[in-house]
N, C-alpha and C positions, 0 to 999 in steps of 0.2 A: 397299392390302391391311392396313396396320397399323392403321388406323382400324376394319377390321372385326374385328380381333382384340381391340382394346382394347373394342369395343362388346360382343364376345361375353363378354369377361372379366367386364365389369360385369353383364352380364345372369345370369352364373353366380353371382356375388357376391350379387346381389339375390335369387335364388333360395334360395341357402344361409341368407341373413338370414332370410328369410321362413319357411322349414322350422324353423330354429332357434327363431323366436318362437312358432312354432305349437306344437312340442313342449313348449315351457316352459309356455304356457297350458294344454294339455291336461293337462301333469302337474299344475300347480296347481289346476285344475278337478277332477282326480281326486283329490287330495288334500282339498279341501274336500267333496268328497262322501262320500269315506270319512269324514272326520270326522263329518258330519251323520248318516250311517247309523250309525255307531258310537255318537254321543250318543243317537238315537232308540232303538237297540236297548238300550242301557243303562237308558233311562228306561221301556221297556217292562218290561225285567226287573226292575227295583225296583218297579214297579207290582204285577206278578205276584207277588213276594215278599211284598209289604205285604198283598197280598189272601190269600195263603196264610197268613200269620202270623194274621191275624183270622179268617180262615174254618176253620182247620183247627188247633185247639189241641192241646197234647201235643207228641210227639217231632218231627211234621212242621211244626209250627209255631215249634218251637224251632230246627230246621235253618234254616227261614227267616229267622229272626231272627239266627242267627249269619253268614249270608251278608249280611245287610244292615248290620250292625256291621262286618264286615271289609271290605265294599267301601266304605262310608263314611269309614273310618279310612284306608285306603290312598289314596283318591281325594283327600281332603283334604291328606294329607301330600305326595303328588305335587304338587299345585297350590302348595302353599306353597314348596317346593324349587324348582320351576320358576320362581316368581315372583322369588326371592330369589337364585337361582344367577348370573343376569346382572350384578348389583351387587356380589355378594361371591365372588371367585374361590376363597375358601378352603373353600367348600362342595362341591368336587368329590370329596373323600373321603365326603362326606355322601350324595352323589349314588350312589358305588359301593355304599355299604351299603344305600342304600334299592333297589336293583336286586336285590341279593341277598336281602332281605326280601320284594321282590316276587315272586320265583320260589317262595318258600315259602308265600306268599298264594296263587299261583295253583294250587299243588299241594292246598291245603287247600281251595279253592273247587271245583276238580274232584272231591275226596272228598265234598264235601257235596252236590253235584249227584248223583255216583251213589247216594248214599243216598236222594236224593229218588224214585228209582225202585225202591227196595228194598221188596218187598211185606210183608216180615217186620218186624212193629214191635217184635219184642223185639230183633231184632239192632239195630236202629236205636237202641233205648233203652241195649243194652250198649256201642255205640260212641259214644254221644253225650258221655259225659264226659271221653274222650281228644279228641274235636274242639272241645268246648268250651274244653279248657284250651290247645289249641293256638291257638285262635282269639284267646282272651284274651293269651296271650303276644305274638302277631304284632301284635294292636292295641294293645297297652301298648308295644312298641317303636316302632311307627309314632307313636303319639301322642307318646311321649317326643321323638323326633326332631323332629317337627312343632313341638312347644312349644319345644324349644330353637332352633330356627331363628326361631321369632317373637320369642322374647325377645332373641336376637341382632340381628335386624333393627330392633326397638324400641330397643334399647341404642345401636347406630349412629345411629339417627334423633336421640337425645337428645344424644349427644355433638356430632354435626355441627351440632344447633341450639344448643348451648353456645358452640361455637367461633364461629359466625355471630354469635350475640349480643355476644362479645367482640370481634370485628372491627368489627362495627358501633358498639360504644361508642367503641373507639378513633377512628374514623372521625367519629363525630360530635364528640368533644372536640377534633379536630385541626381540624374546621370552625369551631368556637366559640372557637379561640386569639384571636380579637380582643376578647373580653370579659375576658381576663386582666388587661391592663394599661388603668387608668381614665385617661383623658384628665386633663392639669393644667388647672387653674384658668386661665382667660385672662386675668385681670388680675395674675396672680402674676408671669410674666414681664416685663409691661411696667412693673410698679412697681420691678422689680429694675434693668431696663434703664436707665430714664431717670429721674434725682433729681426731686425735687419743687423747683419753683422757689423761690428763697430760702434754700435749705439751706446754702449756703456763701457766704463773703464775696465771693469773686471767681467769675467764669464762666470755666471751663477751655476751652479750644479742644477739638473732638471728637477730633482725633488725638493730643492730650497729657493726655486724661482719665484714661488708665490707667497713666500714669508720673508718680510724685511723688518729689521729692528727700527726702533723709533730714531734712534742716532743716526743710522744711514738715511732715512728720509730727511733729516734735518740739515744734512751736510749737503753743500753745492759746490760747484767750481770742479777744476781739473783736479784736486786731490780728492775728490768724491769717492768713497769706495776704499782708500788706501788707510793703513793703520796710522796714528798719530805718533810722532817722532817721541822717543822717551827724554825725559828730563834727566839732567845731570846728577849723577849719583843713584839713579835708580835703574833697576835691572830691568830690561825690555821683556813685556809679558809674551807669552806665546799665542798665537793666533787661535782663538776660538772656532772651534770645529762647528761646521753648520749642523742644521738640524737634518737628521736622517743619513748624515756622513758618518762613516766609521771612525772612531776615535784612534787616533796614533798610539801605537804602542811605546810605552815608557822606554828609554834606551837603559841599557844596565849602567850600573854606577860608575865603570871606569871611564865612561864617555862624559861625565859632569864632574869637571875638575875642582868646581865649589863645593861639592859634597864630600870631597876627600878630607879625612883629619890631618890636621898638620903634625908633621914628624916632630918628636921632641929633641929639641938640641942636646947635645953631649956635654955635660958639664966638665968631663974629665979634661 
């Protein structure tokens, strides 16, 4: 029994999902059709107004010209605002002002369409200056708003490009940090670390090369580094072992004749 209820619930959910998807698809198709119909109607209306402007000069032709200029200005401003609004949230107030301006534009367009059906040409000529002034004011406001939005978008693009260029220059400098320090000459360190042969009078052990006594630094000349000659009556001192060198082993007593005790003479 529980399995039947689960299957029934799944069936209902699938049906609801299908209905929801169908409704969404129908609404999207309807919006597309309405948009297409609106564009086609606007194209036909613009073509009719251009034809009337060319075929009927005078007051009727000027009415058509006013409608064309009003439509073109409002359409261009609307497209500019809709294109820039998603990237710039500060245009919300501009959108509100444009909606108010669009209401005045719709009222003016309705008055222009009513005058198209007016048979009295003198009345059209009498009302035409006021309609022309209203059209110029609305188109000037729409053009000012559109130009400001375009200049703002261009300025923001330039600022973003400048900031991006600075960041790229910094990154390029960081990638080229290895060119700041030039490599040393290969022979300079070798010459400083190893002395030339024959430079000193005596060869020093590697462990004691860096340690020198003050007496050795004070001596100079060809006898520098040699032991001084012993004075008369003095026993020569053995050489001092260098630091780090292993001290020599003391020879046995039979190799040192001065350490032997003198043999006693026979008194007999």
